[in-house]
TORKOL-773751 format. One record per atom (N, C-alpha, C): x, y, z; residue number from 1; residue in three letters. Coordinates in steps of 0.02 Angstrom, whole numbers, plus 50000, padded with zeros to 5 digits. Example, Ala and Ser with C-alpha at 12.3 -4.5 7.8 and 13.67 -1.06 7.14 Angstrom:
% TORKOL-773751
X:50660&Y:49716&Z:50390&pos:1&code:Ala
X:50615&Y:49775&Z:50390&pos:1&code:Ala
X:50660&Y:49835&Z:50390&pos:1&code:Ala
X:50642&Y:49888&Z:50354&pos:2&code:Ser
X:50684&Y:49947&Z:50357&pos:2&code:Ser
X:50645&Y:50002&Z:50394&pos:2&code:Ser
//
This chain:
% TORKOL-773751
X:50043&Y:49941&Z:50000&pos:1&code:Met
X:50000&Y:50000&Z:50000&pos:1&code:Met
X:50045&Y:50062&Z:50000&pos:1&code:Met
X:50031&Y:50109&Z:49955&pos:2&code:Ser
X:50072&Y:50169&Z:49950&pos:2&code:Ser
X:50057&Y:50217&Z:50007&pos:2&code:Ser
X:50104&Y:50263&Z:50019&pos:3&code:Asp
X:50095&Y:50313&Z:50072&pos:3&code:Asp
X:50033&Y:50355&Z:50058&pos:3&code:Asp
X:50022&Y:50374&Z:49995&pos:4&code:Gln
X:49964&Y:50415&Z:49977&pos:4&code:Gln
X:49899&Y:50377&Z:49990&pos:4&code:Gln
X:49898&Y:50313&Z:49974&pos:5&code:Thr
X:49838&Y:50272&Z:49985&pos:5&code:Thr
X:49824&Y:50267&Z:50060&pos:5&code:Thr
X:49878&Y:50255&Z:50099&pos:6&code:Thr
X:49871&Y:50250&Z:50172&pos:6&code:Thr
X:49844&Y:50314&Z:50201&pos:6&code:Thr
X:49873&Y:50371&Z:50181&pos:7&code:Leu
X:49850&Y:50435&Z:50208&pos:7&code:Leu
X:49778&Y:50449&Z:50188&pos:7&code:Leu
X:49759&Y:50433&Z:50127&pos:8&code:Ala
X:49690&Y:50443&Z:50104&pos:8&code:Ala
X:49642&Y:50399&Z:50145&pos:8&code:Ala
X:49662&Y:50338&Z:50159&pos:9&code:Glu
X:49621&Y:50293&Z:50199&pos:9&code:Glu
X:49611&Y:50320&Z:50270&pos:9&code:Glu
X:49666&Y:50342&Z:50300&pos:10&code:Leu
X:49662&Y:50370&Z:50368&pos:10&code:Leu
X:49622&Y:50435&Z:50370&pos:10&code:Leu
X:49629&Y:50476&Z:50320&pos:11&code:Leu
X:49590&Y:50538&Z:50315&pos:11&code:Leu
X:49516&Y:50522&Z:50311&pos:11&code:Leu
X:49498&Y:50474&Z:50269&pos:12&code:Ala
X:49427&Y:50455&Z:50262&pos:12&code:Ala
X:49399&Y:50428&Z:50328&pos:12&code:Ala
X:49437&Y:50387&Z:50362&pos:13&code:Ile
X:49415&Y:50360&Z:50427&pos:13&code:Ile
X:49402&Y:50417&Z:50476&pos:13&code:Ile
X:49449&Y:50463&Z:50481&pos:14&code:Asn
X:49443&Y:50518&Z:50529&pos:14&code:Asn
X:49384&Y:50564&Z:50512&pos:14&code:Asn
X:49373&Y:50575&Z:50449&pos:15&code:Glu
X:49316&Y:50617&Z:50429&pos:15&code:Glu
X:49249&Y:50582&Z:50441&pos:15&code:Glu
X:49249&Y:50517&Z:50442&pos:16&code:Arg
X:49188&Y:50477&Z:50453&pos:16&code:Arg
X:49170&Y:50472&Z:50528&pos:16&code:Arg
X:49219&Y:50480&Z:50571&pos:17&code:Ile
X:49207&Y:50470&Z:50643&pos:17&code:Ile
X:49152&Y:50517&Z:50669&pos:17&code:Ile
X:49155&Y:50582&Z:50653&pos:18&code:Gly
X:49105&Y:50629&Z:50678&pos:18&code:Gly
X:49034&Y:50611&Z:50658&pos:18&code:Gly
X:49020&Y:50602&Z:50593&pos:19&code:Pro
X:48953&Y:50582&Z:50572&pos:19&code:Pro
X:48932&Y:50514&Z:50602&pos:19&code:Pro
X:48978&Y:50467&Z:50609&pos:20&code:Ala
X:48961&Y:50402&Z:50638&pos:20&code:Ala
X:48943&Y:50410&Z:50712&pos:20&code:Ala
X:48978&Y:50454&Z:50746&pos:21&code:Glu
X:48962&Y:50466&Z:50817&pos:21&code:Glu
X:48894&Y:50500&Z:50823&pos:21&code:Glu
X:48880&Y:50549&Z:50779&pos:22&code:Ser
X:48816&Y:50584&Z:50781&pos:22&code:Ser
X:48758&Y:50538&Z:50765&pos:22&code:Ser
X:48771&Y:50489&Z:50721&pos:23&code:Ala
X:48719&Y:50441&Z:50702&pos:23&code:Ala
X:48716&Y:50379&Z:50747&pos:23&code:Ala
X:48760&Y:50376&Z:50796&pos:24&code:Ala
X:48765&Y:50319&Z:50841&pos:24&code:Ala
X:48774&Y:50254&Z:50802&pos:24&code:Ala
X:48820&Y:50255&Z:50755&pos:25&code:Asp
X:48832&Y:50197&Z:50711&pos:25&code:Asp
X:48877&Y:50147&Z:50747&pos:25&code:Asp
X:48847&Y:50109&Z:50792&pos:26&code:Ser
X:48886&Y:50062&Z:50833&pos:26&code:Ser
X:48918&Y:50006&Z:50792&pos:26&code:Ser
X:48886&Y:49985&Z:50737&pos:27&code:Ala
X:48914&Y:49932&Z:50695&pos:27&code:Ala
X:48980&Y:49956&Z:50664&pos:27&code:Ala
X:48981&Y:50019&Z:50641&pos:28&code:Trp
X:49042&Y:50046&Z:50611&pos:28&code:Trp
X:49097&Y:50052&Z:50664&pos:28&code:Trp
X:49080&Y:50079&Z:50723&pos:29&code:Phe
X:49129&Y:50085&Z:50776&pos:29&code:Phe
X:49153&Y:50017&Z:50801&pos:29&code:Phe
X:49110&Y:49968&Z:50803&pos:30&code:Glu
X:49130&Y:49901&Z:50824&pos:30&code:Glu
X:49187&Y:49876&Z:50782&pos:30&code:Glu
X:49186&Y:49890&Z:50717&pos:31&code:Gln
X:49239&Y:49869&Z:50671&pos:31&code:Gln
X:49301&Y:49913&Z:50678&pos:31&code:Gln
X:49292&Y:49977&Z:50692&pos:32&code:Leu
X:49348&Y:50024&Z:50694&pos:32&code:Leu
X:49388&Y:50019&Z:50759&pos:32&code:Leu
X:49354&Y:50012&Z:50815&pos:33&code:Leu
X:49388&Y:50016&Z:50880&pos:33&code:Leu
X:49427&Y:49952&Z:50895&pos:33&code:Leu
X:49489&Y:49961&Z:50915&pos:34&code:His
X:49532&Y:49906&Z:50937&pos:34&code:His
X:49502&Y:49876&Z:51001&pos:34&code:His
X:49514&Y:49813&Z:51013&pos:35&code:Glu
X:49486&Y:49781&Z:51074&pos:35&code:Glu
X:49513&Y:49814&Z:51138&pos:35&code:Glu
X:49570&Y:49846&Z:51134&pos:36&code:Arg
X:49598&Y:49881&Z:51193&pos:36&code:Arg
X:49589&Y:49956&Z:51188&pos:36&code:Arg
X:49541&Y:49978&Z:51149&pos:37&code:Phe
X:49527&Y:50049&Z:51139&pos:37&code:Phe
X:49515&Y:50085&Z:51206&pos:37&code:Phe
X:49542&Y:50146&Z:51210&pos:38&code:Thr
X:49530&Y:50190&Z:51267&pos:38&code:Thr
X:49517&Y:50260&Z:51241&pos:38&code:Thr
X:49467&Y:50293&Z:51268&pos:39&code:Met
X:49453&Y:50362&Z:51251&pos:39&code:Met
X:49458&Y:50404&Z:51314&pos:39&code:Met
X:49494&Y:50460&Z:51308&pos:40&code:Arg
X:49493&Y:50509&Z:51362&pos:40&code:Arg
X:49444&Y:50563&Z:51340&pos:40&code:Arg
X:49390&Y:50567&Z:51375&pos:41&code:Arg
X:49337&Y:50615&Z:51359&pos:41&code:Arg
X:49357&Y:50686&Z:51379&pos:41&code:Arg
X:49324&Y:50736&Z:51351&pos:42&code:Pro
X:49342&Y:50806&Z:51366&pos:42&code:Pro
X:49344&Y:50823&Z:51440&pos:42&code:Pro
X:49302&Y:50791&Z:51480&pos:43&code:Gly
X:49302&Y:50803&Z:51552&pos:43&code:Gly
X:49354&Y:50765&Z:51591&pos:43&code:Gly
X:49392&Y:50721&Z:51556&pos:44&code:Gly
X:49445&Y:50684&Z:51588&pos:44&code:Gly
X:49430&Y:50611&Z:51602&pos:44&code:Gly
X:49366&Y:50591&Z:51597&pos:45&code:Ala
X:49348&Y:50521&Z:51610&pos:45&code:Ala
X:49375&Y:50476&Z:51554&pos:45&code:Ala
X:49394&Y:50415&Z:51573&pos:46&code:Leu
X:49417&Y:50365&Z:51524&pos:46&code:Leu
X:49361&Y:50317&Z:51508&pos:46&code:Leu
X:49356&Y:50298&Z:51444&pos:47&code:Ser
X:49305&Y:50249&Z:51423&pos:47&code:Ser
X:49339&Y:50193&Z:51385&pos:47&code:Ser
X:49316&Y:50132&Z:51398&pos:48&code:Thr
X:49338&Y:50074&Z:51360&pos:48&code:Thr
X:49296&Y:50068&Z:51296&pos:48&code:Thr
X:49313&Y:50021&Z:51254&pos:49&code:Lys
X:49274&Y:50008&Z:51194&pos:49&code:Lys
X:49201&Y:49994&Z:51212&pos:49&code:Lys
X:49191&Y:49950&Z:51261&pos:50&code:Glu
X:49123&Y:49931&Z:51280&pos:50&code:Glu
X:49084&Y:49991&Z:51306&pos:50&code:Glu
X:49116&Y:50032&Z:51346&pos:51&code:Glu
X:49083&Y:50092&Z:51374&pos:51&code:Glu
X:49067&Y:50142&Z:51319&pos:51&code:Glu
X:49114&Y:50152&Z:51272&pos:52&code:Phe
X:49103&Y:50198&Z:51217&pos:52&code:Phe
X:49043&Y:50175&Z:51176&pos:52&code:Phe
X:49042&Y:50111&Z:51157&pos:53&code:Leu
X:48987&Y:50084&Z:51116&pos:53&code:Leu
X:48920&Y:50089&Z:51153&pos:53&code:Leu
X:48919&Y:50074&Z:51218&pos:54&code:Ala
X:48858&Y:50077&Z:51257&pos:54&code:Ala
X:48832&Y:50149&Z:51263&pos:54&code:Ala
X:48877&Y:50198&Z:51260&pos:55&code:Gly
X:48857&Y:50268&Z:51268&pos:55&code:Gly
X:48837&Y:50303&Z:51204&pos:55&code:Gly
X:48845&Y:50268&Z:51147&pos:56&code:Leu
X:48826&Y:50300&Z:51083&pos:56&code:Leu
X:48750&Y:50312&Z:51081&pos:56&code:Leu
X:48732&Y:50372&Z:51060&pos:57&code:Ala
X:48661&Y:50390&Z:51052&pos:57&code:Ala
X:48658&Y:50443&Z:50997&pos:57&code:Ala
X:48606&Y:50440&Z:50955&pos:58&code:Pro
X:48600&Y:50492&Z:50903&pos:58&code:Pro
X:48602&Y:50561&Z:50936&pos:58&code:Pro
X:48638&Y:50607&Z:50903&pos:59&code:Gly
X:48645&Y:50672&Z:50934&pos:59&code:Gly
X:48667&Y:50727&Z:50887&pos:59&code:Gly
X:48704&Y:50772&Z:50915&pos:60&code:Ser
X:48724&Y:50834&Z:50882&pos:60&code:Ser
X:48765&Y:50822&Z:50819&pos:60&code:Ser
X:48758&Y:50869&Z:50773&pos:61&code:Glu
X:48799&Y:50868&Z:50712&pos:61&code:Glu
X:48871&Y:50883&Z:50732&pos:61&code:Glu
X:48918&Y:50850&Z:50698&pos:62&code:Arg
X:48989&Y:50862&Z:50708&pos:62&code:Arg
X:49023&Y:50874&Z:50641&pos:62&code:Arg
X:49072&Y:50919&Z:50641&pos:63&code:Arg
X:49111&Y:50932&Z:50581&pos:63&code:Arg
X:49185&Y:50927&Z:50601&pos:63&code:Arg
X:49223&Y:50889&Z:50560&pos:64&code:Thr
X:49293&Y:50877&Z:50574&pos:64&code:Thr
X:49338&Y:50916&Z:50527&pos:64&code:Thr
X:49387&Y:50949&Z:50555&pos:65&code:Thr
X:49439&Y:50983&Z:50516&pos:65&code:Thr
X:49505&Y:50950&Z:50533&pos:65&code:Thr
X:49535&Y:50917&Z:50484&pos:66&code:Met
X:49598&Y:50882&Z:50496&pos:66&code:Met
X:49655&Y:50932&Z:50503&pos:66&code:Met
X:49698&Y:50919&Z:50551&pos:67&code:Val
X:49758&Y:50959&Z:50562&pos:67&code:Val
X:49818&Y:50921&Z:50533&pos:67&code:Val
X:49823&Y:50856&Z:50549&pos:68&code:Ser
X:49878&Y:50815&Z:50522&pos:68&code:Ser
X:49860&Y:50741&Z:50527&pos:68&code:Ser
X:49890&Y:50703&Z:50481&pos:69&code:Val
X:49889&Y:50630&Z:50483&pos:69&code:Val
X:49960&Y:50608&Z:50469&pos:69&code:Val
X:49987&Y:50568&Z:50513&pos:70&code:Glu
X:50056&Y:50545&Z:50505&pos:70&code:Glu
X:50060&Y:50470&Z:50515&pos:70&code:Glu
X:50099&Y:50437&Z:50473&pos:71&code:Thr
X:50113&Y:50367&Z:50483&pos:71&code:Thr
X:50180&Y:50361&Z:50520&pos:71&code:Thr
X:50186&Y:50309&Z:50559&pos:72&code:His
X:50246&Y:50295&Z:50598&pos:72&code:His
X:50264&Y:50223&Z:50584&pos:72&code:His
X:50302&Y:50212&Z:50530&pos:73&code:Gly
X:50315&Y:50144&Z:50508&pos:73&code:Gly
X:50256&Y:50119&Z:50466&pos:73&code:Gly
X:50247&Y:50054&Z:50464&pos:74&code:Thr
X:50195&Y:50025&Z:50421&pos:74&code:Thr
X:50130&Y:50009&Z:50457&pos:74&code:Thr
X:50131&Y:50009&Z:50524&pos:75&code:His
X:50070&Y:49988&Z:50560&pos:75&code:His
X:50049&Y:50035&Z:50616&pos:75&code:His
X:50077&Y:50096&Z:50617&pos:76&code:Arg
X:50057&Y:50144&Z:50668&pos:76&code:Arg
X:50044&Y:50211&Z:50635&pos:76&code:Arg
X:49994&Y:50247&Z:50660&pos:77&code:Ala
X:49978&Y:50313&Z:50633&pos:77&code:Ala
X:49946&Y:50356&Z:50687&pos:77&code:Ala
X:49953&Y:50421&Z:50679&pos:78&code:Thr
X:49920&Y:50469&Z:50723&pos:78&code:Thr
X:49881&Y:50519&Z:50679&pos:78&code:Thr
X:49827&Y:50543&Z:50707&pos:79&code:Ala
X:49787&Y:50594&Z:50673&pos:79&code:Ala
X:49769&Y:50647&Z:50724&pos:79&code:Ala
X:49774&Y:50709&Z:50702&pos:80&code:Ser
X:49755&Y:50766&Z:50743&pos:80&code:Ser
X:49701&Y:50804&Z:50706&pos:80&code:Ser
X:49647&Y:50822&Z:50742&pos:81&code:Cys
X:49593&Y:50858&Z:50709&pos:81&code:Cys
X:49555&Y:50900&Z:50759&pos:81&code:Cys
X:49519&Y:50948&Z:50733&pos:82&code:Leu
X:49473&Y:50988&Z:50773&pos:82&code:Leu
X:49403&Y:50966&Z:50754&pos:82&code:Leu
X:49361&Y:50956&Z:50804&pos:83&code:Val
X:49292&Y:50935&Z:50793&pos:83&code:Val
X:49246&Y:50989&Z:50821&pos:83&code:Val
X:49203&Y:51014&Z:50778&pos:84&code:Glu
X:49150&Y:51060&Z:50799&pos:84&code:Glu
X:49088&Y:51020&Z:50812&pos:84&code:Glu
X:49056&Y:51032&Z:50868&pos:85&code:Lys
X:48995&Y:50996&Z:50887&pos:85&code:Lys
X:48941&Y:51047&Z:50905&pos:85&code:Lys
X:48886&Y:51043&Z:50868&pos:86&code:Trp
X:48830&Y:51087&Z:50883&pos:86&code:Trp
X:48788&Y:51057&Z:50938&pos:86&code:Trp
X:48767&Y:51098&Z:50986&pos:87&code:Thr
X:48728&Y:51072&Z:51042&pos:87&code:Thr
X:48655&Y:51063&Z:51021&pos:87&code:Thr
X:48623&Y:51014&Z:51050&pos:88&code:Leu
X:48552&Y:51002&Z:51034&pos:88&code:Leu
X:48508&Y:51055&Z:51065&pos:88&code:Leu
X:48526&Y:51080&Z:51123&pos:89&code:Ala
X:48485&Y:51130&Z:51158&pos:89&code:Ala
X:48485&Y:51197&Z:51122&pos:89&code:Ala
X:48542&Y:51215&Z:51092&pos:90&code:Asp
X:48549&Y:51279&Z:51057&pos:90&code:Asp
X:48590&Y:51267&Z:50994&pos:90&code:Asp
X:48556&Y:51256&Z:50937&pos:91&code:Pro
X:48592&Y:51240&Z:50874&pos:91&code:Pro
X:48640&Y:51295&Z:50851&pos:91&code:Pro
X:48636&Y:51354&Z:50880&pos:92&code:Gln
X:48683&Y:51407&Z:50862&pos:92&code:Gln
X:48748&Y:51402&Z:50903&pos:92&code:Gln
X:48747&Y:51364&Z:50956&pos:93&code:Gln
X:48806&Y:51357&Z:50999&pos:93&code:Gln
X:48849&Y:51299&Z:50975&pos:93&code:Gln
X:48913&Y:51313&Z:50967&pos:94&code:Val
X:48960&Y:51263&Z:50943&pos:94&code:Val
X:49015&Y:51251&Z:50995&pos:94&code:Val
X:49027&Y:51188&Z:51010&pos:95&code:Gln
X:49083&Y:51170&Z:51053&pos:95&code:Gln
X:49139&Y:51145&Z:51007&pos:95&code:Gln
X:49202&Y:51161&Z:51023&pos:96&code:Val
X:49258&Y:51139&Z:50983&pos:96&code:Val
X:49304&Y:51096&Z:51026&pos:96&code:Val
X:49325&Y:51040&Z:50997&pos:97&code:Phe
X:49368&Y:50993&Z:51032&pos:97&code:Phe
X:49430&Y:50977&Z:50991&pos:97&code:Phe
X:49487&Y:50977&Z:51024&pos:98&code:Asp
X:49550&Y:50956&Z:50994&pos:98&code:Asp
X:49557&Y:50881&Z:51005&pos:98&code:Asp
X:49564&Y:50843&Z:50952&pos:99&code:Asn
X:49567&Y:50770&Z:50956&pos:99&code:Asn
X:49634&Y:50745&Z:50931&pos:99&code:Asn
X:49662&Y:50698&Z:50968&pos:100&code:Leu
X:49721&Y:50660&Z:50947&pos:100&code:Leu
X:49701&Y:50587&Z:50947&pos:100&code:Leu
X:49712&Y:50554&Z:50890&pos:101&code:Arg
X:49692&Y:50484&Z:50883&pos:101&code:Arg
X:49752&Y:50442&Z:50863&pos:101&code:Arg
X:49758&Y:50383&Z:50892&pos:102&code:Val
X:49813&Y:50337&Z:50877&pos:102&code:Val
X:49783&Y:50274&Z:50847&pos:102&code:Val
X:49811&Y:50255&Z:50789&pos:103&code:Phe
X:49786&Y:50197&Z:50752&pos:103&code:Phe
X:49840&Y:50144&Z:50746&pos:103&code:Phe
X:49818&Y:50081&Z:50744&pos:104&code:Leu
X:49861&Y:50023&Z:50729&pos:104&code:Leu
X:49832&Y:49988&Z:50668&pos:104&code:Leu
X:49877&Y:49967&Z:50623&pos:105&code:Arg
X:49855&Y:49927&Z:50566&pos:105&code:Arg
X:49858&Y:49854&Z:50588&pos:105&code:Arg
X:49800&Y:49821&Z:50587&pos:106&code:Gln
X:49795&Y:49752&Z:50612&pos:106&code:Gln
X:49751&Y:49713&Z:50564&pos:106&code:Gln
X:49774&Y:49654&Z:50543&pos:107&code:Asp
X:49735&Y:49612&Z:50498&pos:107&code:Asp
X:49713&Y:49650&Z:50435&pos:107&code:Asp
X:49758&Y:49693&Z:50409&pos:108&code:Gly
X:49745&Y:49728&Z:50347&pos:108&code:Gly
X:49701&Y:49789&Z:50351&pos:108&code:Gly
X:49684&Y:49811&Z:50412&pos:109&code:Arg
X:49642&Y:49871&Z:50418&pos:109&code:Arg
X:49664&Y:49912&Z:50478&pos:109&code:Arg
X:49647&Y:49976&Z:50475&pos:110&code:Trp
X:49663&Y:50022&Z:50529&pos:110&code:Trp
X:49613&Y:50015&Z:50586&pos:110&code:Trp
X:49638&Y:50012&Z:50646&pos:111&code:Arg
X:49597&Y:50008&Z:50706&pos:111&code:Arg
X:49615&Y:50066&Z:50752&pos:111&code:Arg
X:49565&Y:50098&Z:50781&pos:112&code:Leu
X:49576&Y:50154&Z:50826&pos:112&code:Leu
X:49592&Y:50127&Z:50896&pos:112&code:Leu
X:49651&Y:50143&Z:50920&pos:113&code:Leu
X:49674&Y:50118&Z:50985&pos:113&code:Leu
X:49662&Y:50169&Z:51041&pos:113&code:Leu
X:49678&Y:50232&Z:51028&pos:114&code:Thr
X:49673&Y:50284&Z:51079&pos:114&code:Thr
X:49643&Y:50347&Z:51049&pos:114&code:Thr
X:49598&Y:50379&Z:51086&pos:115&code:Trp
X:49566&Y:50440&Z:51064&pos:115&code:Trp
X:49566&Y:50488&Z:51124&pos:115&code:Trp
X:49602&Y:50543&Z:51116&pos:116&code:Leu
X:49606&Y:50594&Z:51168&pos:116&code:Leu
X:49570&Y:50656&Z:51144&pos:116&code:Leu
X:49521&Y:50680&Z:51181&pos:117&code:Ala
X:49482&Y:50738&Z:51161&pos:117&code:Ala
X:49485&Y:50791&Z:51216&pos:117&code:Ala
X:49500&Y:50852&Z:51196&pos:118&code:Glu
X:49503&Y:50907&Z:51244&pos:118&code:Glu
X:49465&Y:50967&Z:51217&pos:118&code:Glu
X:49428&Y:51002&Z:51260&pos:119&code:Pro
X:49394&Y:51063&Z:51236&pos:119&code:Pro
X:49445&Y:51117&Z:51219&pos:119&code:Pro
X:49429&Y:51155&Z:51168&pos:120&code:Val
X:49473&Y:51211&Z:51148&pos:120&code:Val
X:49451&Y:51273&Z:51183&pos:120&code:Val
//
């Protein structure tokens, strides 16, 4: 797989995360999340894969702006992005989160291992 193909694949995954989270697409996340997945939520709480999947619920629109995608060898990658999230209570209010995501290539596909989200 070429570097350009890898970067395009990782970019597409990262751009899909926001809409999948808003749509509570648990089947898509089940395939994406590594079995040892950990998320650090904006408030500091940690969630496992099971907790993340159980907490998915249809919700606010999200828009992702990629900052960087980098590969580290053939099976590791990081992605940095800003995610805008519109609140359900006030559609004019937007929350912005700085996200850092760590991926592993396993069994021929990228799996999300770690997701760190912080409010901007």
